The first five atom37 places (N, CA, C, CB, O) and aatype in JSON, in Angstrom:
{
  "aatype": [12, 16, 16, 7, 8, 15, 14, 6, 16, 0, 1, 3, 10, 12, 8, 14, 7, 0, 3, 4, 10, 14, 0, 8, 6, 16, 10, 3, 1, 0, 0, 5, 10, 12, 1, 3, 7, 3, 19, 7, 0, 10, 14, 19, 4, 3, 15, 3, 7, 1, 19, 16, 7, 9, 9, 16, 3, 1, 3, 9, 19, 9, 1, 4, 19, 0, 6, 7, 8, 3, 14, 0, 2, 19, 1, 0, 7, 6, 10, 0, 0, 7, 10, 19, 15, 19, 15, 14, 3, 0, 16, 0, 6, 6, 0, 10, 16, 10, 12, 6, 6, 8, 5, 9, 11, 1, 10, 14, 19, 12, 6, 2, 3, 1, 10, 9, 7, 12, 9, 15, 6, 0, 3, 10, 0, 1, 8, 10, 14, 3, 3, 11, 10, 0, 6, 13, 19, 8, 1, 19, 18, 0, 15, 0],
  "atom_mask": [
    [1, 1, 1, 1, 1],
    [1, 1, 1, 1, 1],
    [1, 1, 1, 1, 1],
    [1, 1, 1, 0, 1],
    [1, 1, 1, 1, 1],
    [1, 1, 1, 1, 1],
    [1, 1, 1, 1, 1],
    [1, 1, 1, 1, 1],
    [1, 1, 1, 1, 1],
    [1, 1, 1, 1, 1],
    [1, 1, 1, 1, 1],
    [1, 1, 1, 1, 1],
    [1, 1, 1, 1, 1],
    [1, 1, 1, 1, 1],
    [1, 1, 1, 1, 1],
    [1, 1, 1, 1, 1],
    [1, 1, 1, 0, 1],
    [1, 1, 1, 1, 1],
    [1, 1, 1, 1, 1],
    [1, 1, 1, 1, 1],
    [1, 1, 1, 1, 1],
    [1, 1, 1, 1, 1],
    [1, 1, 1, 1, 1],
    [1, 1, 1, 1, 1],
    [1, 1, 1, 1, 1],
    [1, 1, 1, 1, 1],
    [1, 1, 1, 1, 1],
    [1, 1, 1, 1, 1],
    [1, 1, 1, 1, 1],
    [1, 1, 1, 1, 1],
    [1, 1, 1, 1, 1],
    [1, 1, 1, 1, 1],
    [1, 1, 1, 1, 1],
    [1, 1, 1, 1, 1],
    [1, 1, 1, 1, 1],
    [1, 1, 1, 1, 1],
    [1, 1, 1, 0, 1],
    [1, 1, 1, 1, 1],
    [1, 1, 1, 1, 1],
    [1, 1, 1, 0, 1],
    [1, 1, 1, 1, 1],
    [1, 1, 1, 1, 1],
    [1, 1, 1, 1, 1],
    [1, 1, 1, 1, 1],
    [1, 1, 1, 1, 1],
    [1, 1, 1, 1, 1],
    [1, 1, 1, 1, 1],
    [1, 1, 1, 1, 1],
    [1, 1, 1, 0, 1],
    [1, 1, 1, 1, 1],
    [1, 1, 1, 1, 1],
    [1, 1, 1, 1, 1],
    [1, 1, 1, 0, 1],
    [1, 1, 1, 1, 1],
    [1, 1, 1, 1, 1],
    [1, 1, 1, 1, 1],
    [1, 1, 1, 1, 1],
    [1, 1, 1, 1, 1],
    [1, 1, 1, 1, 1],
    [1, 1, 1, 1, 1],
    [1, 1, 1, 1, 1],
    [1, 1, 1, 1, 1],
    [1, 1, 1, 1, 1],
    [1, 1, 1, 1, 1],
    [1, 1, 1, 1, 1],
    [1, 1, 1, 1, 1],
    [1, 1, 1, 1, 1],
    [1, 1, 1, 0, 1],
    [1, 1, 1, 1, 1],
    [1, 1, 1, 1, 1],
    [1, 1, 1, 1, 1],
    [1, 1, 1, 1, 1],
    [1, 1, 1, 1, 1],
    [1, 1, 1, 1, 1],
    [1, 1, 1, 1, 1],
    [1, 1, 1, 1, 1],
    [1, 1, 1, 0, 1],
    [1, 1, 1, 1, 1],
    [1, 1, 1, 1, 1],
    [1, 1, 1, 1, 1],
    [1, 1, 1, 1, 1],
    [1, 1, 1, 0, 1],
    [1, 1, 1, 1, 1],
    [1, 1, 1, 1, 1],
    [1, 1, 1, 1, 1],
    [1, 1, 1, 1, 1],
    [1, 1, 1, 1, 1],
    [1, 1, 1, 1, 1],
    [1, 1, 1, 1, 1],
    [1, 1, 1, 1, 1],
    [1, 1, 1, 1, 1],
    [1, 1, 1, 1, 1],
    [1, 1, 1, 1, 1],
    [1, 1, 1, 1, 1],
    [1, 1, 1, 1, 1],
    [1, 1, 1, 1, 1],
    [1, 1, 1, 1, 1],
    [1, 1, 1, 1, 1],
    [1, 1, 1, 1, 1],
    [1, 1, 1, 1, 1],
    [1, 1, 1, 1, 1],
    [1, 1, 1, 1, 1],
    [1, 1, 1, 1, 1],
    [1, 1, 1, 1, 1],
    [1, 1, 1, 1, 1],
    [1, 1, 1, 1, 1],
    [1, 1, 1, 1, 1],
    [1, 1, 1, 1, 1],
    [1, 1, 1, 1, 1],
    [1, 1, 1, 1, 1],
    [1, 1, 1, 1, 1],
    [1, 1, 1, 1, 1],
    [1, 1, 1, 1, 1],
    [1, 1, 1, 1, 1],
    [1, 1, 1, 1, 1],
    [1, 1, 1, 1, 1],
    [1, 1, 1, 0, 1],
    [1, 1, 1, 1, 1],
    [1, 1, 1, 1, 1],
    [1, 1, 1, 1, 1],
    [1, 1, 1, 1, 1],
    [1, 1, 1, 1, 1],
    [1, 1, 1, 1, 1],
    [1, 1, 1, 1, 1],
    [1, 1, 1, 1, 1],
    [1, 1, 1, 1, 1],
    [1, 1, 1, 1, 1],
    [1, 1, 1, 1, 1],
    [1, 1, 1, 1, 1],
    [1, 1, 1, 1, 1],
    [1, 1, 1, 1, 1],
    [1, 1, 1, 1, 1],
    [1, 1, 1, 1, 1],
    [1, 1, 1, 1, 1],
    [1, 1, 1, 1, 1],
    [1, 1, 1, 1, 1],
    [1, 1, 1, 1, 1],
    [1, 1, 1, 1, 1],
    [1, 1, 1, 1, 1],
    [1, 1, 1, 1, 1],
    [1, 1, 1, 1, 1],
    [1, 1, 1, 1, 1],
    [1, 1, 1, 1, 1],
    [1, 1, 1, 1, 1]
  ],
  "atom_positions": [
    [[59.06, 93.91, 95.62], [59.88, 94.17, 94.44], [59.94, 95.66, 94.16], [59.33, 93.41, 93.22], [58.98, 96.4, 94.37]],
    [[61.1, 96.09, 93.68], [61.23, 97.48, 93.3], [60.76, 97.64, 91.85], [62.7, 97.97, 93.46], [60.51, 96.67, 91.13]],
    [[60.64, 98.89, 91.46], [60.15, 99.16, 90.11], [61.28, 99.31, 89.1], [59.29, 100.41, 90.11], [61.07, 99.78, 87.98]],
    [[62.49, 98.91, 89.5], [63.61, 99.01, 88.58], [64.39, 100.3, 88.73], [0.0, 0.0, 0.0], [65.37, 100.51, 88.01]],
    [[63.97, 101.17, 89.65], [64.69, 102.41, 89.87], [66.01, 102.18, 90.59], [63.82, 103.38, 90.66], [66.99, 102.87, 90.31]],
    [[66.05, 101.23, 91.52], [67.26, 100.96, 92.29], [67.6, 99.49, 92.23], [67.09, 101.42, 93.75], [66.7, 98.64, 92.18]],
    [[68.88, 99.17, 92.22], [69.26, 97.76, 92.29], [68.89, 97.21, 93.66], [70.78, 97.57, 92.0], [68.78, 97.97, 94.63]],
    [[68.69, 95.91, 93.75], [68.24, 95.34, 95.0], [69.36, 94.85, 95.9], [67.32, 94.23, 94.73], [69.22, 94.9, 97.12]],
    [[70.48, 94.39, 95.33], [71.54, 93.82, 96.16], [72.9, 94.41, 95.79], [71.57, 92.3, 96.01], [73.06, 95.08, 94.77]],
    [[73.87, 94.14, 96.66], [75.24, 94.55, 96.38], [75.74, 93.91, 95.1], [76.17, 94.19, 97.55], [76.5, 94.52, 94.35]],
    [[75.31, 92.67, 94.84], [75.71, 91.99, 93.6], [75.24, 92.77, 92.37], [75.14, 90.54, 93.57], [75.94, 92.8, 91.36]],
    [[74.06, 93.39, 92.47], [73.54, 94.19, 91.36], [74.38, 95.45, 91.14], [72.08, 94.57, 91.61], [74.55, 95.9, 90.0]],
    [[74.89, 96.01, 92.22], [75.67, 97.25, 92.15], [77.1, 97.03, 91.67], [75.69, 97.91, 93.49], [77.65, 97.83, 90.92]],
    [[77.71, 95.94, 92.13], [79.15, 95.74, 91.97], [79.57, 95.51, 90.52], [79.6, 94.58, 92.8], [78.78, 95.12, 89.67]],
    [[80.86, 95.77, 90.28], [81.47, 95.27, 89.05], [82.27, 94.04, 89.47], [82.37, 96.38, 88.33], [83.07, 94.11, 90.4]],
    [[82.07, 92.93, 88.78], [82.68, 91.65, 89.18], [84.16, 91.57, 88.83], [81.94, 90.5, 88.54], [84.67, 92.33, 88.0]],
    [[84.82, 90.63, 89.48], [86.18, 90.27, 89.08], [87.26, 91.25, 89.47], [0.0, 0.0, 0.0], [88.2, 91.44, 88.7]],
    [[87.16, 91.87, 90.63], [88.2, 92.8, 91.06], [89.51, 92.05, 91.3], [87.77, 93.55, 92.35], [89.51, 90.94, 91.83]],
    [[90.62, 92.66, 90.9], [91.93, 92.06, 91.12], [92.38, 92.35, 92.55], [92.96, 92.59, 90.11], [92.04, 93.37, 93.13]],
    [[93.15, 91.44, 93.09], [93.66, 91.57, 94.44], [95.18, 91.7, 94.38], [93.23, 90.36, 95.33], [95.84, 90.93, 93.69]],
    [[95.72, 92.65, 95.1], [97.15, 92.89, 95.15], [97.75, 92.06, 96.28], [97.47, 94.4, 95.33], [97.32, 92.2, 97.43]],
    [[98.74, 91.22, 95.99], [99.38, 90.47, 97.08], [100.04, 91.42, 98.06], [100.42, 89.46, 96.51], [100.65, 92.41, 97.66]],
    [[99.93, 91.13, 99.35], [100.45, 92.0, 100.41], [101.95, 92.23, 100.28], [100.14, 91.39, 101.78], [102.45, 93.26, 100.75]],
    [[102.69, 91.3, 99.66], [104.14, 91.44, 99.53], [104.55, 92.38, 98.41], [104.76, 90.08, 99.3], [105.72, 92.75, 98.31]],
    [[103.61, 92.78, 97.54], [103.95, 93.69, 96.44], [104.32, 95.07, 96.97], [102.76, 93.8, 95.44], [103.82, 95.5, 98.02]],
    [[105.19, 95.75, 96.25], [105.6, 97.09, 96.66], [104.59, 98.14, 96.18], [107.0, 97.41, 96.11], [103.78, 97.88, 95.29]],
    [[104.66, 99.3, 96.79], [103.72, 100.36, 96.45], [103.94, 100.92, 95.05], [103.82, 101.48, 97.45], [102.99, 101.39, 94.42]],
    [[105.16, 100.87, 94.55], [105.36, 101.32, 93.16], [104.65, 100.38, 92.2], [106.87, 101.4, 92.82], [104.09, 100.82, 91.2]],
    [[104.66, 99.07, 92.51], [103.92, 98.1, 91.68], [102.41, 98.33, 91.82], [104.27, 96.64, 92.09], [101.68, 98.25, 90.83]],
    [[101.95, 98.63, 93.03], [100.53, 98.92, 93.25], [100.12, 100.12, 92.4], [100.25, 99.2, 94.75], [99.06, 100.1, 91.78]],
    [[100.95, 101.15, 92.38], [100.64, 102.36, 91.59], [100.56, 102.03, 90.1], [101.7, 103.46, 91.84], [99.69, 102.53, 89.39]],
    [[101.48, 101.18, 89.63], [101.46, 100.78, 88.22], [100.17, 100.02, 87.89], [102.69, 99.91, 87.88], [99.56, 100.25, 86.85]],
    [[99.77, 99.12, 88.78], [98.55, 98.35, 88.55], [97.32, 99.25, 88.57], [98.41, 97.24, 89.61], [96.38, 99.04, 87.79]],
    [[97.31, 100.25, 89.45], [96.2, 101.21, 89.49], [96.14, 101.98, 88.18], [96.35, 102.18, 90.69], [95.07, 102.17, 87.61]],
    [[97.3, 102.42, 87.72], [97.36, 103.15, 86.44], [96.86, 102.27, 85.31], [98.8, 103.63, 86.15], [96.0, 102.69, 84.52]],
    [[97.39, 101.06, 85.23], [97.03, 100.15, 84.13], [95.55, 99.78, 84.15], [97.87, 98.9, 84.2], [94.93, 99.61, 83.11]],
    [[94.99, 99.64, 85.36], [93.58, 99.27, 85.49], [92.65, 100.45, 85.57], [0.0, 0.0, 0.0], [91.43, 100.29, 85.64]],
    [[93.22, 101.66, 85.56], [92.45, 102.9, 85.69], [91.54, 102.86, 86.92], [91.61, 103.15, 84.42], [90.35, 103.16, 86.85]],
    [[92.15, 102.46, 88.06], [91.42, 102.42, 89.32], [92.19, 103.2, 90.38], [91.21, 100.96, 89.78], [93.39, 103.42, 90.25]],
    [[91.49, 103.61, 91.41], [92.11, 104.39, 92.48], [92.36, 103.6, 93.74], [0.0, 0.0, 0.0], [92.86, 104.15, 94.72]],
    [[92.01, 102.31, 93.73], [92.2, 101.49, 94.92], [92.32, 100.03, 94.52], [91.05, 101.68, 95.92], [91.78, 99.6, 93.5]],
    [[93.03, 99.29, 95.34], [93.15, 97.85, 95.13], [92.98, 97.12, 96.46], [94.52, 97.5, 94.49], [93.54, 97.54, 97.47]],
    [[92.21, 96.04, 96.46], [92.16, 95.2, 97.66], [93.52, 94.52, 97.82], [91.0, 94.15, 97.56], [94.17, 94.19, 96.82]],
    [[93.95, 94.32, 99.04], [95.22, 93.66, 99.34], [94.91, 92.29, 99.94], [96.1, 94.52, 100.31], [94.09, 92.18, 100.85]],
    [[95.57, 91.25, 99.42], [95.32, 89.88, 99.87], [96.56, 89.26, 100.51], [94.85, 89.01, 98.7], [97.69, 89.58, 100.14]],
    [[96.31, 88.38, 101.47], [97.41, 87.63, 102.07], [97.78, 86.46, 101.17], [97.04, 87.13, 103.5], [97.22, 86.3, 100.08]],
    [[98.71, 85.64, 101.61], [99.19, 84.53, 100.77], [98.12, 83.48, 100.51], [100.4, 83.88, 101.42], [98.26, 82.67, 99.59]],
    [[97.05, 83.47, 101.33], [95.94, 82.53, 101.12], [94.86, 83.11, 100.21], [95.33, 82.13, 102.46], [93.84, 82.47, 99.96]],
    [[95.08, 84.34, 99.71], [94.09, 84.97, 98.85], [92.96, 85.65, 99.58], [0.0, 0.0, 0.0], [91.97, 86.04, 98.97]],
    [[93.09, 85.79, 100.9], [92.06, 86.47, 101.68], [92.34, 87.97, 101.71], [92.01, 85.9, 103.12], [93.48, 88.39, 101.91]],
    [[91.3, 88.76, 101.51], [91.46, 90.21, 101.5], [91.71, 90.69, 102.94], [90.2, 90.91, 100.9], [90.95, 90.37, 103.86]],
    [[92.79, 91.45, 103.11], [93.15, 91.94, 104.44], [92.96, 93.45, 104.57], [94.59, 91.59, 104.74], [92.98, 93.98, 105.68]],
    [[92.76, 94.13, 103.47], [92.58, 95.57, 103.51], [92.52, 96.13, 102.11], [0.0, 0.0, 0.0], [92.47, 95.4, 101.12]],
    [[92.53, 97.44, 102.05], [92.49, 98.14, 100.75], [93.59, 99.19, 100.77], [91.07, 98.79, 100.47], [93.87, 99.8, 101.8]],
    [[94.2, 99.4, 99.63], [95.17, 100.47, 99.49], [94.68, 101.4, 98.38], [96.61, 99.92, 99.18], [94.25, 100.94, 97.32]],
    [[94.76, 102.7, 98.63], [94.29, 103.67, 97.65], [95.47, 104.48, 97.1], [93.24, 104.61, 98.28], [96.56, 104.5, 97.68]],
    [[95.22, 105.13, 95.99], [96.25, 106.01, 95.43], [96.6, 107.1, 96.44], [95.77, 106.64, 94.09], [97.76, 107.51, 96.54]],
    [[95.62, 107.56, 97.17], [95.84, 108.59, 98.2], [96.73, 108.05, 99.32], [94.5, 109.08, 98.78], [97.59, 108.77, 99.82]],
    [[96.54, 106.79, 99.72], [97.4, 106.18, 100.74], [98.86, 106.23, 100.29], [96.97, 104.72, 101.02], [99.75, 106.57, 101.08]],
    [[99.11, 105.89, 99.03], [100.47, 105.85, 98.52], [101.09, 107.24, 98.58], [100.5, 105.31, 97.07], [102.24, 107.4, 98.98]],
    [[100.32, 108.24, 98.18], [100.84, 109.62, 98.16], [101.02, 110.17, 99.58], [99.9, 110.53, 97.36], [102.09, 110.67, 99.92]],
    [[99.99, 110.07, 100.41], [100.0, 110.7, 101.73], [100.82, 109.92, 102.75], [98.59, 110.85, 102.23], [101.59, 110.51, 103.52]],
    [[100.66, 108.61, 102.77], [101.27, 107.81, 103.84], [102.62, 107.21, 103.46], [100.34, 106.7, 104.23], [103.29, 106.6, 104.3]],
    [[103.03, 107.39, 102.22], [104.34, 106.87, 101.8], [105.2, 108.01, 101.24], [104.17, 105.75, 100.74], [106.17, 108.43, 101.87]],
    [[104.85, 108.5, 100.06], [105.67, 109.49, 99.37], [105.82, 110.78, 100.2], [105.07, 109.82, 98.01], [106.94, 111.28, 100.37]],
    [[104.72, 111.32, 100.7], [104.76, 112.58, 101.45], [105.54, 112.45, 102.76], [103.35, 113.07, 101.74], [106.02, 113.44, 103.3]],
    [[105.66, 111.23, 103.25], [106.42, 111.01, 104.49], [107.88, 110.64, 104.2], [105.76, 109.92, 105.33], [108.62, 110.27, 105.11]],
    [[108.27, 110.74, 102.92], [109.66, 110.53, 102.56], [110.08, 109.09, 102.36], [0.0, 0.0, 0.0], [111.27, 108.8, 102.28]],
    [[109.12, 108.18, 102.27], [109.44, 106.78, 102.05], [109.52, 106.48, 100.55], [108.4, 105.86, 102.73], [108.89, 107.17, 99.74]],
    [[110.27, 105.47, 100.2], [110.41, 105.05, 98.81], [109.36, 103.99, 98.51], [111.85, 104.52, 98.54], [109.38, 102.92, 99.11]],
    [[108.44, 104.27, 97.57], [107.39, 103.3, 97.25], [107.93, 101.95, 96.77], [106.49, 103.87, 96.19], [107.23, 100.94, 96.83]],
    [[109.18, 101.92, 96.31], [109.78, 100.67, 95.87], [110.21, 99.81, 97.06], [110.97, 100.94, 94.97], [110.52, 98.63, 96.9]],
    [[110.22, 100.41, 98.26], [110.68, 99.69, 99.45], [109.59, 99.5, 100.49], [111.83, 100.41, 100.07], [109.87, 98.99, 101.58]],
    [[108.36, 99.89, 100.19], [107.26, 99.72, 101.14], [106.28, 98.7, 100.54], [106.54, 101.09, 101.44], [105.89, 98.81, 99.38]],
    [[105.9, 97.74, 101.34], [104.98, 96.68, 100.89], [103.53, 97.11, 101.09], [105.26, 95.36, 101.65], [103.21, 97.82, 102.04]],
    [[102.67, 96.67, 100.19], [101.24, 97.01, 100.25], [100.63, 96.6, 101.59], [100.48, 96.34, 99.1], [99.8, 97.31, 102.14]],
    [[101.05, 95.45, 102.11], [100.51, 94.96, 103.37], [100.79, 95.88, 104.54], [0.0, 0.0, 0.0], [100.05, 95.88, 105.52]],
    [[101.86, 96.68, 104.44], [102.21, 97.6, 105.52], [101.27, 98.8, 105.56], [103.65, 98.08, 105.35], [101.11, 99.44, 106.6]],
    [[100.65, 99.1, 104.45], [99.83, 100.31, 104.33], [98.34, 100.03, 104.19], [100.3, 101.11, 103.16], [97.53, 100.94, 104.34]],
    [[97.98, 98.79, 103.91], [96.57, 98.47, 103.66], [95.71, 98.83, 104.87], [96.42, 96.97, 103.33], [96.0, 98.43, 106.0]],
    [[94.68, 99.58, 104.61], [93.78, 100.03, 105.67], [92.78, 98.92, 106.01], [93.03, 101.32, 105.24], [92.61, 97.97, 105.25]],
    [[92.15, 99.08, 107.14], [91.18, 98.1, 107.61], [90.11, 97.77, 106.59], [0.0, 0.0, 0.0], [89.75, 98.6, 105.74]],
    [[89.61, 96.58, 106.68], [88.68, 96.09, 105.68], [87.23, 96.29, 106.11], [88.94, 94.63, 105.41], [86.81, 95.82, 107.16]],
    [[86.5, 96.99, 105.28], [85.05, 97.08, 105.4], [84.54, 96.43, 104.12], [84.52, 98.59, 105.57], [84.92, 96.84, 103.03]],
    [[83.68, 95.42, 104.25], [83.19, 94.72, 103.07], [81.71, 94.41, 103.25], [84.0, 93.43, 102.81], [81.13, 94.64, 104.31]],
    [[81.14, 93.88, 102.19], [79.71, 93.57, 102.19], [79.48, 92.23, 101.48], [78.9, 94.7, 101.5], [80.24, 91.86, 100.59]],
    [[78.45, 91.54, 101.88], [78.04, 90.3, 101.24], [77.32, 90.63, 99.93], [77.12, 89.45, 102.17], [76.69, 91.68, 99.84]],
    [[77.41, 89.77, 98.92], [76.71, 90.06, 97.66], [75.2, 90.08, 97.83], [77.08, 89.02, 96.61], [74.49, 90.66, 97.01]],
    [[74.7, 89.45, 98.89], [73.26, 89.41, 99.12], [72.75, 90.56, 99.97], [72.89, 88.11, 99.77], [71.54, 90.69, 100.18]],
    [[73.66, 91.4, 100.46], [73.23, 92.58, 101.22], [72.41, 93.47, 100.29], [74.47, 93.36, 101.81], [72.61, 93.48, 99.08]],
    [[71.49, 94.21, 100.87], [70.7, 95.12, 100.04], [71.58, 96.26, 99.55], [69.48, 95.66, 100.83], [72.6, 96.58, 100.16]],
    [[71.17, 96.86, 98.47], [71.89, 98.03, 97.96], [71.92, 99.11, 99.02], [71.23, 98.56, 96.65], [72.92, 99.82, 99.16]],
    [[70.84, 99.25, 99.77], [70.76, 100.25, 100.84], [71.8, 99.97, 101.94], [69.35, 100.28, 101.45], [72.42, 100.89, 102.45]],
    [[71.98, 98.68, 102.29], [72.98, 98.32, 103.3], [74.39, 98.66, 102.82], [72.88, 96.81, 103.64], [75.2, 99.17, 103.58]],
    [[74.68, 98.37, 101.55], [75.99, 98.7, 100.98], [76.22, 100.2, 101.01], [76.1, 98.16, 99.54], [77.3, 100.66, 101.4]],
    [[75.23, 100.95, 100.6], [75.33, 102.4, 100.59], [75.54, 102.95, 101.99], [74.07, 103.01, 99.97], [76.35, 103.85, 102.19]],
    [[74.81, 102.42, 102.96], [74.94, 102.86, 104.35], [76.35, 102.59, 104.87], [73.9, 102.15, 105.24], [76.93, 103.44, 105.54]],
    [[76.9, 101.42, 104.57], [78.27, 101.1, 105.0], [79.27, 102.1, 104.43], [78.65, 99.67, 104.57], [80.14, 102.58, 105.14]],
    [[79.13, 102.41, 103.14], [80.05, 103.34, 102.5], [79.92, 104.73, 103.12], [79.77, 103.41, 100.99], [80.92, 105.42, 103.32]],
    [[78.7, 105.13, 103.42], [78.48, 106.44, 104.03], [79.04, 106.48, 105.45], [76.99, 106.78, 104.05], [79.74, 107.43, 105.82]],
    [[78.74, 105.45, 106.25], [79.18, 105.43, 107.65], [80.7, 105.46, 107.76], [78.64, 104.19, 108.35], [81.25, 106.12, 108.64]],
    [[81.38, 104.75, 106.87], [82.84, 104.67, 106.94], [83.52, 105.7, 106.03], [83.3, 103.27, 106.56], [84.75, 105.75, 105.95]],
    [[82.72, 106.51, 105.35], [83.21, 107.52, 104.41], [84.22, 106.93, 103.44], [83.84, 108.7, 105.17], [85.33, 107.44, 103.27]],
    [[83.8, 105.82, 102.8], [84.65, 105.16, 101.81], [83.98, 105.22, 100.44], [84.93, 103.69, 102.21], [82.76, 105.24, 100.33]],
    [[84.8, 105.24, 99.41], [84.31, 105.39, 98.05], [84.35, 104.08, 97.28], [85.11, 106.44, 97.31], [83.89, 104.0, 96.14]],
    [[84.91, 103.03, 97.91], [85.0, 101.72, 97.28], [84.72, 100.65, 98.33], [86.4, 101.49, 96.62], [85.22, 100.72, 99.45]],
    [[83.91, 99.68, 97.96], [83.5, 98.65, 98.91], [83.67, 97.26, 98.29], [82.02, 98.86, 99.36], [83.03, 96.95, 97.29]],
    [[84.56, 96.44, 98.88], [84.71, 95.07, 98.37], [83.45, 94.24, 98.65], [85.95, 94.39, 99.01], [82.82, 94.38, 99.7]],
    [[83.11, 93.39, 97.71], [82.0, 92.46, 97.88], [82.62, 91.07, 98.08], [81.0, 92.49, 96.63], [83.34, 90.57, 97.21]],
    [[82.34, 90.48, 99.24], [82.98, 89.23, 99.64], [81.96, 88.11, 99.76], [83.72, 89.4, 100.97], [80.86, 88.3, 100.28]],
    [[82.35, 86.93, 99.26], [81.51, 85.74, 99.39], [82.42, 84.59, 99.81], [80.75, 85.41, 98.05], [83.41, 84.29, 99.14]],
    [[82.08, 83.95, 100.93], [82.92, 82.86, 101.47], [84.37, 83.29, 101.63], [82.84, 81.62, 100.56], [85.29, 82.57, 101.23]],
    [[84.59, 84.47, 102.21], [85.92, 85.02, 102.45], [86.71, 85.29, 101.18], [86.7, 84.09, 103.31], [87.93, 85.45, 101.24]],
    [[86.06, 85.35, 100.05], [86.75, 85.63, 98.78], [86.16, 86.88, 98.14], [86.63, 84.42, 97.82], [84.96, 87.14, 98.22]],
    [[87.03, 87.64, 97.51], [86.63, 88.84, 96.8], [85.95, 88.44, 95.49], [87.84, 89.76, 96.53], [86.53, 87.73, 94.67]],
    [[84.72, 88.91, 95.28], [84.05, 88.6, 94.02], [83.74, 89.86, 93.21], [82.75, 87.84, 94.29], [83.36, 89.76, 92.04]],
    [[83.91, 91.03, 93.82], [83.66, 92.27, 93.09], [83.89, 93.48, 93.97], [0.0, 0.0, 0.0], [84.2, 93.36, 95.15]],
    [[83.73, 94.65, 93.37], [83.88, 95.92, 94.08], [82.72, 96.83, 93.71], [85.26, 96.6, 93.75], [82.22, 96.79, 92.59]],
    [[82.32, 97.64, 94.67], [81.35, 98.7, 94.4], [82.11, 100.01, 94.5], [80.12, 98.65, 95.42], [82.74, 100.3, 95.53]],
    [[82.07, 100.8, 93.45], [82.76, 102.09, 93.42], [81.75, 103.21, 93.23], [83.83, 102.11, 92.3], [80.57, 102.97, 93.0]],
    [[82.25, 104.43, 93.31], [81.38, 105.59, 93.04], [80.8, 105.51, 91.63], [82.17, 106.9, 93.21], [79.64, 105.86, 91.42]],
    [[81.59, 105.04, 90.69], [81.1, 104.94, 89.3], [79.94, 103.95, 89.21], [82.25, 104.5, 88.35], [78.99, 104.16, 88.46]],
    [[80.03, 102.86, 89.98], [78.94, 101.88, 89.99], [77.68, 102.52, 90.57], [79.33, 100.63, 90.81], [76.58, 102.31, 90.06]],
    [[77.86, 103.29, 91.64], [76.71, 103.97, 92.24], [76.09, 104.95, 91.25], [77.13, 104.72, 93.53], [74.87, 105.04, 91.12]],
    [[76.95, 105.68, 90.54], [76.46, 106.67, 89.58], [75.63, 106.01, 88.48], [77.63, 107.44, 88.97], [74.67, 106.59, 87.98]],
    [[76.02, 104.8, 88.1], [75.29, 104.08, 87.04], [73.95, 103.54, 87.53], [76.14, 102.93, 86.51], [73.02, 103.41, 86.74]],
    [[73.86, 103.22, 88.82], [72.69, 102.5, 89.31], [71.72, 103.28, 90.19], [73.15, 101.34, 90.06], [70.55, 102.92, 90.29]],
    [[72.19, 104.34, 90.81], [71.33, 105.04, 91.76], [70.59, 106.21, 91.13], [72.14, 105.54, 92.94], [71.1, 106.85, 90.21]],
    [[69.39, 106.48, 91.63], [68.7, 107.7, 91.19], [69.51, 108.92, 91.63], [67.24, 107.76, 91.77], [70.26, 108.85, 92.61]],
    [[69.38, 110.02, 90.92], [70.17, 111.22, 91.19], [70.08, 111.69, 92.64], [69.73, 112.33, 90.29], [71.09, 112.1, 93.21]],
    [[68.89, 111.63, 93.24], [68.76, 112.13, 94.62], [69.55, 111.26, 95.6], [67.27, 112.18, 95.03], [70.16, 111.78, 96.53]],
    [[69.54, 109.94, 95.4], [70.3, 109.03, 96.26], [71.79, 109.25, 96.08], [69.94, 107.56, 95.96], [72.54, 109.25, 97.05]],
    [[72.22, 109.44, 94.83], [73.63, 109.66, 94.54], [74.1, 110.97, 95.18], [73.87, 109.69, 93.01], [75.18, 111.02, 95.77]],
    [[73.31, 112.01, 95.07], [73.66, 113.3, 95.67], [73.79, 113.18, 97.18], [72.61, 114.36, 95.31], [74.69, 113.76, 97.78]],
    [[72.89, 112.43, 97.78], [72.93, 112.23, 99.24], [74.21, 111.47, 99.63], [71.68, 111.45, 99.72], [74.86, 111.83, 100.61]],
    [[74.57, 110.44, 98.87], [75.79, 109.67, 99.13], [77.01, 110.58, 99.05], [75.92, 108.5, 98.13], [77.84, 110.59, 99.96]],
    [[77.13, 111.34, 97.97], [78.28, 112.23, 97.77], [78.39, 113.22, 98.92], [78.16, 112.98, 96.42], [79.48, 113.46, 99.42]],
    [[77.27, 113.79, 99.34], [77.28, 114.74, 100.44], [77.8, 114.09, 101.72], [75.87, 115.3, 100.67], [78.63, 114.67, 102.42]],
    [[77.32, 112.89, 102.02], [77.72, 112.22, 103.26], [79.16, 111.74, 103.25], [76.81, 111.05, 103.53], [79.85, 111.83, 104.27]],
    [[79.63, 111.22, 102.12], [80.97, 110.67, 102.06], [82.01, 111.79, 102.01], [81.1, 109.76, 100.86], [83.1, 111.64, 102.56]],
    [[81.69, 112.88, 101.35], [82.67, 113.95, 101.22], [82.54, 115.03, 102.3], [82.53, 114.58, 99.87], [83.36, 115.94, 102.36]],
    [[81.52, 114.91, 103.15], [81.37, 115.88, 104.25], [82.57, 115.75, 105.19], [80.01, 115.66, 105.03], [83.02, 114.64, 105.47]],
    [[83.06, 116.87, 105.66], [84.19, 116.78, 106.59], [83.72, 116.22, 107.93], [84.86, 118.17, 106.78], [82.61, 116.52, 108.39]],
    [[84.57, 115.42, 108.52], [84.2, 114.73, 109.76], [84.19, 115.67, 110.95], [85.16, 113.59, 110.02], [83.9, 115.25, 112.07]]
  ]
}
């Protein structure tokens, strides 16, 4: 058992109930949902509700708008990046390692192929000791 300094599992770290954006939704709708939810990323789901990837505000700007595409005519499923996820029973250390290895700032928590929550930088900031948080920030933001 830990002494309460660090959470033990991904479930302890995550914020529950993340919304999933249907793959058929357009990027302008994705941007509106991000604004309304004050989030920088949304998991993208297929018609069966399975998460197929994640789309970030940066994806919309860099891979759509900056390339001259109209966000009203591009579907989220076309831009959703590959899925890296974690089980709710994974250790907090395993979740952190995955985020560092893939240099991602948001990690979906999946149970039985369903999204049950997300781990974000804000969640890490609330739960990790300062030295662990500093190490994470250094690794994720380090240039490749």
